[in-house]
N, C-alpha and C positions, 0 to 999 in steps of 0.2 A: 503492499499499499504506501503511496506517495504521502510524503509528509517531510516533518522535521525531527532529527533526531541528535543524540549524543551517542558515541560508540564508547566501549570498554575503555579507552584510552582519554576519553574526555573531550574527543573531537566532534565538532558540530558539522552536520551534512544535511543537505537537503535530497529528496529522491525516494526510494523505495528503501523500506525497512530492511536491515541486514541482521539476520539474527534476533537475538533480545536486546537490542537497542534500546534505550529509553526515547519514547517520544515525549517532545517538546514543545513549548510555541516558538513560533519563528522568531529568529534572533533578531532584535531591533536594528543593530549595526555591527559592523566588524569590531567595534570596540568594546562588546557586551562578551562576558564569558558566563557559563554556565555555574551558578552557584548551588546546586543541588535542587533546589526548589523555585527558583526565578534567574533571571538573567540579571546580572550586575553589571554596571557600566564602570569602567576603567577611570583611574584619575584623569584629567586632563592632562596633565603633563605626561601619562603613560601613553595616550593617545597621540599626543604631539610625536613622540619618540618614536611610536610605531609609523605614525605617517611620514616623518623624515626618513625611517629606514626603507619605507617602499618608494620614496622619492629617489633616495641616493643609488638604490637597486637598479632603476629605471634610467638614471642617469649614467651609471656605469655601463650599462648594456648597449645605451647610445654612443658614448664615447667609445669604447671599445671597437663598436663596429667601423668608427674612422680609422683605425690602424689594423683593422684584421687581415690576416695574410702576410703580414711582416715579422719575421722573426726578432725576438728582444735584441739580440747582438746588433741587427741592423738599425732598430730605432734608437739605440744608445749612440748612432751616428748623427743623428738629426738636429740636435743643436750644432754640431760643427758644420754640418750641410746649411742649417737654416741661416747661422752667423756669415758663412761665407756667400750665399745667394744674397742674403738682404744687403749686405755690403756691396756687393756688386750691382746691385740693383739701385742702389742709391749713387755710385760711382763706377762706371762701367771699366775703369782703370784701375779698381782693386783687384788684386791677385787672388786666385780662389784655387789653391794647390790641391785641396783634398777634392774638391768637384771636378777639376780638371783631370786627376787621376781615376775617378770614377768614369767620365766620360771615354779617357784613353783606354780604359780596360774594358768597356763596350763598344769601342768602335765609333762612338756619337761626338758630332760635332759641337765642341766646346760651348760656342754661344747659344745654340739651340738647347743643350743639356743645362746651362746655367738657368736661361729662360723658364724651361720646365720645372726645375726646381723651385723658382721663386714662384711660379704659379701654384703647385702644389703647395708650397707655405701659405701663400694668401688663402688658398680654399680651406687648408686645415684652421688657418687662425678665424676666419669667418664661421667656419662650421663650429669649432670650440667656443668661441664668443657666444655664439647664439645658445649652445646646450648649457654653458655654465651661467650664463644671465638668466636662463629659463630655470635652472636649479635653484638659483638663488632667489629668483621670483617667488617659487614655492616655497622656498625656506621662511622667506618675509611672511607669506600668507599663514604657514604654520605657526610662526610666532604672534601673529595678531588675531590667530583663532580665540575664539571665547567659549566654543561649544562644539559636541560632536557633530551636529549637522556643518558647520563651518569646514571641518576637517573632512567629513565625508566627500564634501563639494570638490576638494582637490583631488583631481583626476590627472596625475603626470603624463604628459605628452612631450616626447621629446623628436618628434618627427622632424626631420630636416627638409625644408624646400628641395624639389626636384630640380 
């Protein structure tokens, strides 16, 4: 029978009863836990902490997607590549020995490779600024929340524009 239940481990679920799990009233919000006889709402501070954990987890998924497919050792070279590329972007007479070596090993034109690196740096900066700014906006909303409803209204969305 479809309903609302608490299993032996205390986990709430909706749907068909499994075994002899206890039937309970529908949980009012994700911030409520079953107290044995009734739903008990968490403290506002606990609700805020839980909401921030959810926001941060979604943020981490989104930011990880920006660098997916690159091994850690290559990512470790990015500050050096970024510094050289942006210095060259500001003054194309600036030497870029690391970028030059990378382009040389790949058999690519130096100027094209430098410009490609600049473009990647600028795209990454724009995307990370959007994601970080969005996470900070959610953190501000969490800080300002005064009710469970305020926190339930925070639905993290870290979708980047196409």
